[in-house]
Phi, psi and omega in degrees: 000133178252147176245147178241144177257126180262142176273128180299146181274126176220126184297140177294151177139186178254130183241143177247140179294141172266095186299329180294327182253024177238155183221128175243112183229162180215162170212148182217142180298136185230130178056025175068356184232349182222183177231126174274138182243156177200172179226163173231157173272130175284118180284311178194156173204141179233132177245125177245124183242127178268192184297335180269014177066220184302328183303329179238027180282157174223152183225139167232143182213148175231136180238135179283107183299325182289348182278002183308134181222110178251010181068023177211107189303318181296317179294319179302316179298321179292319179295327178287338186289174179297341176296331183236267188274340180051056186296337178298321180262341184223076187287348186229138169261137182231155173224132176229119182285155179236334184196158171242132181217170175054047178288126179220093183067237182271359183248146178201174177246126176258120182256135179193180180259125175257128181245123177227131180057031179080002179252129180252137174222148177284136176230157175241122179260117172287115192238142175239128175276121184267354176121173179231140180207167172257125184280181183295346181256006179085009179269140176276125183240151173222148181233150180217146167244141180212152177209153176202175170224149182228163171265120180296328180295331178295344179253015178080013178266087190253016179306130179230132171214137183234162175213162178058222183271059177080017178284137179278138175293319179231126180287166178283321185284128177241125178267133182241131178234134181234136170235113188234136171243137178239148176242128181285134177292145177296132181272000000 
């Protein structure tokens, strides 16, 4: 018996992110026993889809670093400071895709360069295509969920504070979760 893997259908064209219906969030281990969570505002994202659909798609995205919101003003100010994101000198986080691989039904891996604080590293986003539809206003929409984890130290975010028996206040590993909706531009 042979099995076939189908590539999800996504219409060719240029798509713009719907920032209102998209979510960029993160969480990081805090005080060794919990996870602090936060969000960023998506500044812009463009998805370009060729004739082969997702297999040859590309994405570019910009996130407003100063928009960090952890629901605690003092922590937000610290994350914006030179100890973490240094938003005064690096106001934008960017992602530029380089490849799509491992397509398996509605799931695939999006490979690209993530730039934080002027440092770029390759990341792999485990991505799920949630489908394409025409909304109540006649616009063609597509949705995606994606996640990855990064080392904050790999981006020059080396703030260290410890408590107790060598426990870190903030862990190195940062988990990133994305919920994105795109609207196809009229051709």
